[in-house]
Structure formats: structure tokens, C-alpha cells
C-alpha positions, 0 to 999 in steps of 0.5 A, a space after each residue: 499480551 495487550 496491544 495499542 495500534 496507532 494507525 490513520 487508516 483502517 477499514 472500511 478503508 481499502 488502501 494498502 496501510 489499512 488492509 496491512 493493519 487489519 490483516 495482521 491485527 485479526 490473526 494476533 487475535 486468534 492467538 489470544 493477543 488483545 488489540 485496540 486500534 486507535 484510528 479516525 473516521 474513514 474518509 480516504 481518498 476523497 475527504 469524505 466520511 463514509 456513509 454510517 460514521 461521524 467524525 466527532 470530537 469525543 472518540 468512538 468506540 466499535 469492534 471490527 472484526 473482533 478488533 477493538 476500534 477507538 475513532 478519533 476526530 480529525 480535521 477532514 482533508 482529501 488525499 490531495 494538497 499539502 497544507 491541509 493534509 498536514 493539519 489533518 495528520 497533526 489533528 490525528 496526533 492530538 486526538 490519538 494521543 488524548 484517546 490513548 491517555 483517557 481510554 486505554 489501559 496501559 498496554 504491554 506494547 504500542 505500535 504505530 504505523 506510517 504513513 503518516 509521519 504524525 501517527 508515528 509520533 502519536 506512538 512515541 509520545 504515548 510510549 513516553 507517557 505510560 512507559 510502554 515499549 514501541 514498535 514503529 512501523 515504516 511504510 513511507 519515508 517521510 518528509 522525503 516522500 512528499 518531496 519527491 512527488 513534488 507536494 512540498 519543497 525542500 526548505 525550513 519546514 522539510 528540515 525540521 521534519 527530518 530532524 523530528 523523523 530522526 528523533 521518532 526513529 531512535 525513540 522506537 524500542 524496535 522498528 519494522 520496515 516493510 522492505 529491505 530498502 525501507 530498512 537501508 533508508 532508515 539506517 542512512 538517516 541513523 546509522 547506529 540503529 540496531 533494532 530494525 527487522 523486515 515484515 513485508 506485505 503479503 496476501 490472504 490466498 483465501 480472499 484472493 483466489 482465481 476465479 472466472 472473468 466476470 461478465 457483468 464487470 466487463 459489459 458494465 465498462 465496455 471491455 468485451 472482446 478486448 485485452 484489458 490491462 487494469 490498474 488498481 489503487 490510489 491514482 496520486 501524484 506518486 503513481 505516474 499514471 499519466 504514462 497510461 494516458 500517453 501509451 493509450 494515445 499511442 495505441 489509438 494511433 496504432 489502431 490497436 482498439 483491442 487493448 483497453 486499460 482500465 484504471 479502478 481507484 481514486 486520488 489527487 490525479 484522477 480528475 485531472 487524468 480523466 479530463 486529459 483523456 477525455 480532451 484527447 478522445 481516448 474514451 475508447 481506450 481508457 476506462 475510469 471506474 472510481 473507487 470500487 468496493 475492496 471486495 470488487 477488487 478480486 473481480 477486477 483482477 480476474 477480469 483483466 489480461 494484465 495487471 500495471 503496477 507503476 511509480 513515477 520514476 524516483 530513486 525514493 521509490 526504489 524502496 517501495 513493494 506495493 501490495 498489489 503485487 502479491 494480490 495479483 500473483 495470488 489471482 494468477 494474473 501477470 503483472 507489467 512492473 513499472 517499479 524499480 528496486 525490490 518490487 521489480 526483483 520479486 516480480 523477477 524472482 517469480 517469473 510472473 511478469 514483464 518489465 517497463 521502464 517507469 514513466 516511459 510511454 513506448 515501454 508501457 505500449 511494448 509491454 502491453 502489446 506483448 502480452 496481448 498478442 502472445 496468449 501463451 506467454 500471458 499464460 505462463 506468467 499467469 501460472 507462476 505468480 500463486 505458487 510463488 506467494 504461497 511459499 513466500 508472502 502469505 498473510 499467516 506466515 507474515 503475521 506469525 514472524 511479526 508476533 514473534 518480534 512483538 512478543 519479544 520486544 514486549 518481554 524486553 528480549 532481544 529480537 531474533 532476525 525473521 529470516 527466510 529463504 525466497 523460493 526462486 525459479 530458475 533465473 528468468 526475465 522477460 522484458 521489453 
């Protein structure tokens, strides 16, 4: 089976969309599938092309982990603002369709993943031009998500985009959503759709396996002799990490110098948060490392007393399941979950974390103090996560389920619903 996969994000970028696509494609190739990925020059999140790459007008070929990759030109833009980002997305649409038409043989199947929205439309248009079955993967409800974070206001433009969104859903031969919440959100917009499956994110248990604290990392960032609560990932508008600065200020007032926050990553809000932190003289409470290489993520998690997973309070974000949940569990680290909905239910089912109210600084302070002051609780929560993800959320398991869907779609057969029983311990809820 030959697949062409449209994705705006791909390694060496280390964000969740890039990781998910790579991990699935590599496993499909091991099963004998021919995969070509059409993406752009790596530049996330700063809008600067990575060393060793060029943003050229003519498509460039390379191989990444046995995956054939075609990189196309885009109008590069940092992960901030809205207008230039839309042009960035639109330029990918045009370049990707061009590359597909002139650089790819007709595949048995096309996949396109969102975010971003125009990547989905690249798949839609390409499937029409070469009459191919089309699987649309939904990782973000767009444009609602950009309205939710305040990047755009509801109006004529977003109304047009919502119309295009519904057309895109109906154009797909099959839709794969990354969670039940996304599936329900899609059905609200296109109620008569029957062709939707759910394949969540997961984790590679070999790559994310418990390791000792890295003393060099701890010393480098002045994290010795304290309880470290880390956040790893994009520091953007949706993540609401101003709550960390507010919580750090309270901890400083309480004299809790034994607790530190470590924010690892970059994004639209990082500079602002770091500036506010410096203005409030919170350098002893918060460390900003910036973006680190993906291979260092396991080191950060292993060197943390707890890991914060947070999104700003918003109804739309109750559909989101951050992939870092599974990586944190696999590393046997406890979670502070500040996301409502399906993500919180997964943490509850695993009994691997404590809960906080999204955006509530006092709730975050209570959660981190609870873990810092009760090492026996921290150890218990840490031990619960890895067995849970091993039973339910491994990349191997999920890639195999996804491939069964793709084979059915390519063979024009009905897709059997991918269902599995989530292994749950006795009911347990640890909250603050």
C-alpha cells in the first residue's frame, strides 16, 4: 500500500503533531507500507529554519527514519499572531498540492492532519485531483481553537472558515480524531457523518522509560535541593501559563524556596511570561530553559518531582488530550493535571496525578505543595502511570489500530470500529 501523508509539522520539529506522524509512519513502513510525507522546512516555534535546512521554492527530497520526505516552500512565520500565520498555512496548501501533483505517484491513500486547517484542505484537493481515498486526521477544531485563544474574533472570515471546515469533513472518505471529545465536536458541526474513528496519542515505552535524575541538568538550571515542577512543551496562548507566574509569586510570599517551576519550551507567550517573572523578581522560583532538543525531554521529566499539564479554562479544550500525559506516565512521574474533560478522566483512571482547576493559581499552589510535602503520595502516583500506558496507550498498539483503518479505507471496505477496554484501577481521585 502506498500512502502520501500531508503534515505541516515533522521531525526534526519535536511538537506533538510531528511526533505522532513520525511514530505512526515509521511503524507502518515496518509493516511493508510505502509512505511519503509532504511537509515544510522545520521552523517551529520561532519561525526560523533549522540549521542544515533551506526554505526553497523547489521541493526538496530527503529520508527521515526510512520515511520518504518532500519539503516544500512556505511563507515562514513564528508561532505568534494570526495574519502572517494564515499566509504561512495557505502557502503550504499551494506548495504541497503542487508537490503532490508533480513529485508523487498516485497513492492508494492520502492522509492529511490538522493542525493546521489548510493542511487538511491540501489533502482534500489532492484526493480530488488524483481520485484517491482520503483520511482526514483531526487534532484541532479549527477555526474555533484560534477564536478560543483570542488570536481571531468571530466574524465574516471565521464564518467562511467554518463553512470550509464542514466541507472538509464531508469530503473525507474517513476521519480519524485523536479523542472522543474531538469526535463529538465534529459531529456537532456535521451531524450526519458516520465515518469517524478515534486513535488517541500514545507513547514509545523504549524512548520514555524511567531513568535516574540527571545531576548535570539539575545543576545547570540551579534546581538543586528543591522540589521541581516542570512544564514541557509549547508556551503559547492556549496553555495559560501565566498561572505559573502567579503561583510562583504566592510560593515566594509563603517562603517556599524549596519549590521551583521549570518551564521547558518556547512559543508566543514565553518572552512575555519571562519578562513578568523578572519584573516580579521570581528568578528563584521559575526557570525558563527555552526549547531543548527532543532527546532531552526524558531527562527533564526524570529530573522533575512532578509535571504540570495545563490549558487555559475553555470549553473547547475539554476535548484535548495532551500527548505529554502519556510520556509523563511512561517516565513514572506524577502529574498535576490542569485540563478538564477527557484528559482529566485519563489521569483519574490511571491514579497517577493530582488535579487543579485550570487557571487557578491557588489550586496550583495547593497541588504542588501537596506533592512536595508528601513524598509517599508522590511515589505512589509515580508508580501507577507506566503500567497504565503500557496496557492502553503504546505507539505500537495505536499504530496497528490505525493501519487497520487505512487498509479498510484503501480497500473500499467498511471500517470496523477500533474499540478497546481501558484498564482501570479501583476508583481513585486525588484532588485539591
